[in-house]
C-alpha positions as CSV (number, residue, x, y, z in Angstrom):
1,M,135.6,148.6,81.8
2,K,135.7,149.2,78.1
3,I,132.5,148.7,76.1
4,L,132.2,148.8,72.3
5,L,128.8,149.9,70.9
6,I,128.0,149.0,67.3
7,E,124.9,150.9,66.4
8,D,124.1,152.9,63.2
9,E,121.2,154.9,64.6
10,I,122.8,158.1,65.9
11,K,120.1,159.0,68.4
12,I,120.1,155.6,70.0
13,A,123.9,155.5,70.0
14,E,124.0,158.9,71.8
15,F,121.4,157.7,74.3
16,V,123.4,154.5,75.1
17,I,126.7,156.3,75.3
18,N,125.5,158.9,77.7
19,G,123.8,156.2,79.9
20,L,126.8,153.9,80.0
21,T,129.3,156.8,80.5
22,Q,127.2,157.9,83.5
23,A,127.3,154.4,84.8
24,G,131.1,154.5,84.8
25,Y,132.0,152.7,81.6
26,Q,134.4,153.8,78.8
27,V,132.5,153.5,75.6
28,S,133.8,153.3,72.0
29,H,131.3,153.6,69.1
30,V,131.2,152.5,65.4
31,E,128.3,152.6,63.0
32,D,129.3,149.9,60.5
33,G,129.3,146.1,60.9
34,L,132.6,145.5,59.1
35,A,134.2,148.3,61.1
36,G,132.9,146.9,64.3
37,L,134.3,143.4,63.5
38,H,137.7,145.0,62.8
39,M,137.5,147.0,66.0
40,I,136.8,143.9,68.1
41,E,139.6,141.9,66.5
42,Q,142.2,144.7,66.8
43,H,141.3,146.4,70.1
44,P,140.3,144.5,73.2
45,H,137.0,145.4,74.9
46,D,135.4,143.9,78.0
47,L,131.9,143.7,76.3
48,V,130.2,144.5,73.0
49,V,126.7,146.0,72.7
50,L,125.6,145.0,69.2
51,D,122.8,146.1,66.9
52,V,121.5,143.6,64.3
53,M,120.5,145.9,61.3
54,L,123.9,147.3,60.4
55,P,125.5,148.5,57.1
56,S,128.1,146.2,55.4
57,L,127.6,143.3,57.8
58,N,124.6,142.5,60.0
59,G,125.0,141.8,63.7
60,F,124.1,138.2,63.4
61,D,126.8,137.5,60.8
62,L,129.3,139.6,62.6
63,L,128.8,137.7,65.8
64,Q,128.9,134.3,64.1
65,Q,132.3,135.2,62.4
66,L,133.6,136.4,65.7
67,R,132.7,133.2,67.5
68,E,134.0,131.0,64.6
69,K,137.4,132.8,65.1
70,G,137.4,131.8,68.8
71,N,136.8,135.3,70.2
72,T,134.9,135.0,73.5
73,T,134.2,138.7,74.2
74,P,130.8,139.0,75.8
75,V,128.1,140.3,73.4
76,I,124.7,141.8,74.2
77,I,122.5,142.2,71.2
78,L,120.3,145.3,71.2
79,S,117.8,145.1,68.4
80,A,114.3,145.9,67.2
81,K,114.1,142.4,65.8
82,V,112.1,141.0,68.7
83,D,110.3,137.9,67.3
84,L,111.2,134.7,69.0
85,P,113.0,133.2,65.9
86,D,115.3,136.2,65.8
87,R,116.1,136.0,69.5
88,L,116.8,132.3,69.3
89,H,119.1,132.9,66.3
90,G,121.0,135.5,68.3
91,F,121.7,133.1,71.1
92,K,122.5,130.3,68.5
93,V,125.3,132.4,66.9
94,G,126.8,133.3,70.3
95,A,125.0,136.2,72.1
96,D,125.3,136.3,75.8
97,D,122.1,138.3,76.2
98,Y,119.4,139.9,73.9
99,L,117.7,143.1,74.8
100,P,114.8,144.2,72.5
101,K,114.3,147.8,71.5
102,P,112.8,150.1,72.8
103,F,114.6,149.7,76.2
104,F,115.6,151.5,79.4
105,V,119.3,152.3,79.7
106,E,119.0,151.2,83.3
107,E,118.1,147.7,82.2
108,L,121.0,147.6,79.7
109,V,123.4,148.6,82.5
110,A,121.9,145.8,84.7
111,R,122.3,143.2,82.0
112,I,125.9,144.4,81.3
113,K,126.8,143.9,85.0
114,L,125.2,140.4,85.0
115,V,127.0,139.3,81.8
116,L,130.3,140.6,83.0
117,A,129.9,138.9,86.3
118,R,129.1,135.6,84.6
119,H,132.0,135.9,82.3
120,S,134.5,136.7,85.0
121,V,133.6,133.5,86.8
122,V,134.5,131.3,83.9
123,Q,137.3,133.4,82.4
124,D,140.7,131.9,82.5
125,P,142.7,133.9,85.1
126,L,145.8,133.8,82.8
127,I,146.6,135.4,79.5
128,R,149.0,133.1,77.8
129,S,151.6,133.5,75.0
130,P,154.7,131.3,74.2
131,H,156.9,131.4,77.3
132,L,154.9,134.2,78.8
133,T,151.9,134.2,81.1
134,L,150.1,137.1,82.8
135,D,147.9,136.5,85.9
136,L,144.8,138.8,85.7
137,S,144.1,138.6,89.4
138,T,147.6,139.1,90.9
139,H,149.2,141.1,88.1
140,R,152.2,138.8,88.1
141,A,154.0,138.0,84.8
142,Q,156.0,134.9,84.1
143,W,158.6,135.1,81.3
144,Y,160.6,131.9,81.0
145,E,161.9,131.4,84.5
146,T,161.5,135.0,85.6
147,S,158.5,136.1,87.6
148,A,157.7,139.7,88.3
149,L,154.9,141.7,90.0
150,L,153.7,144.5,87.7
151,S,152.2,147.9,88.5
152,Q,148.7,148.7,87.3
153,R,150.1,150.5,84.2
154,E,152.7,147.9,83.4
155,F,150.0,145.2,83.7
156,S,147.6,147.0,81.5
157,L,150.2,147.7,78.8
158,L,151.4,144.1,78.7
159,A,147.9,142.7,78.7
160,F,147.0,145.0,75.8
161,L,149.9,143.8,73.7
162,M,149.3,140.1,74.7
163,R,145.7,140.2,73.4
164,S,147.0,140.8,69.9
165,P,150.4,139.0,69.6
166,G,152.6,140.3,66.8
167,H,150.4,143.4,66.1
168,I,152.4,146.6,66.1
169,Y,150.8,149.4,68.2
170,S,151.9,153.0,67.9
171,R,152.6,155.0,71.0
172,K,149.4,157.0,70.2
173,Q,147.3,153.8,70.2
174,I,148.9,152.6,73.5
175,L,148.3,156.0,75.2
176,K,144.7,155.9,74.1
177,H,143.9,152.4,75.3
178,V,146.2,152.1,78.4
179,W,146.2,155.7,79.7
180,D,143.0,156.9,78.0
181,I,144.7,160.1,76.9
182,N,145.2,161.6,73.5
183,F,148.7,161.6,71.9
184,D,151.2,164.1,73.3
185,P,154.4,164.2,71.2
186,E,156.3,165.4,74.3
187,T,155.4,162.5,76.6
188,N,157.6,159.4,76.9
189,V,155.4,157.6,79.5
190,V,154.9,154.6,77.1
191,D,158.7,154.2,76.6
192,V,159.3,154.5,80.3
193,C,156.7,151.9,81.1
194,V,158.0,149.5,78.5
195,R,161.5,149.9,79.9
196,R,160.3,149.1,83.4
197,I,158.6,145.9,82.1
198,K,161.7,144.9,80.2
199,S,163.8,145.5,83.3
200,K,161.6,143.4,85.5
201,L,161.3,140.5,83.1
202,G,164.9,140.7,82.0
203,R,166.3,140.1,85.5
204,Q,168.2,136.8,85.7
205,N,167.0,136.1,82.2
206,T,169.8,137.5,80.0
207,D,169.2,135.0,77.2
208,N,165.6,136.0,76.8
209,A,165.6,139.7,77.6
210,S,162.0,140.7,76.9
211,P,158.7,139.6,75.4
212,I,158.2,143.1,74.1
213,E,159.8,144.1,70.8
214,S,160.5,147.7,69.9
215,V,159.8,148.5,66.2
216,R,161.9,151.5,65.3
217,G,159.9,154.5,64.2
218,V,156.6,152.7,64.7
219,G,155.9,151.4,68.2
220,Y,155.8,148.1,70.1
221,R,154.5,144.6,69.8
222,L,154.6,141.3,71.6
223,R,157.1,138.8,70.1
224,V,155.5,135.9,68.3
225,K,158.5,133.9,67.1
226,E,160.5,132.0,69.6
227,D,163.8,132.8,67.7
228,E,163.1,136.5,68.3
229,A,163.1,136.2,72.1
């Protein structure tokens, strides 16, 4: 599970990162509201832990903009603003939970588990794109009339691209988010995985060979125009 922490107080951030890492979560961290909004929009996370008093863009406004854009990523507000009007406003703009500071990291972990469990119940089991669907429970992809069962890495890579259609990701970014490893210029695991996906979804589908487009010298993206398929 990937969690994004948006918190500008370094000591609190370190405390949360250590606690969540020990609980088995992969944690990314940014200290700025605008940077946090950009991170959520460009890189999929399973949950966001959000402070309110942030530079550039406060947490309430960040969350409101996120929800207005249709983003349903679960968000837990973590804030020293504990008065009832503040808590009610947090829920009004779209928070899934609100944990006042100071707090115990064990309680934060418990709330994360509850929010993720609730979200998984109502979450659409399919990721959809024009002519392409990906089943989150079975790891089966449907591209036009071709259906294929994907391996864990193939599934993770395709899901990563499908959450940001048209956005070009470098091999470095894909390695980081899908394999959780830093860039190695000697490795070709991304290209090999993409070729396997293309092969599986291209079978008996020669007119629409692949939903993944290679961008020479840059990386890969999910096709967004029907005439490109």
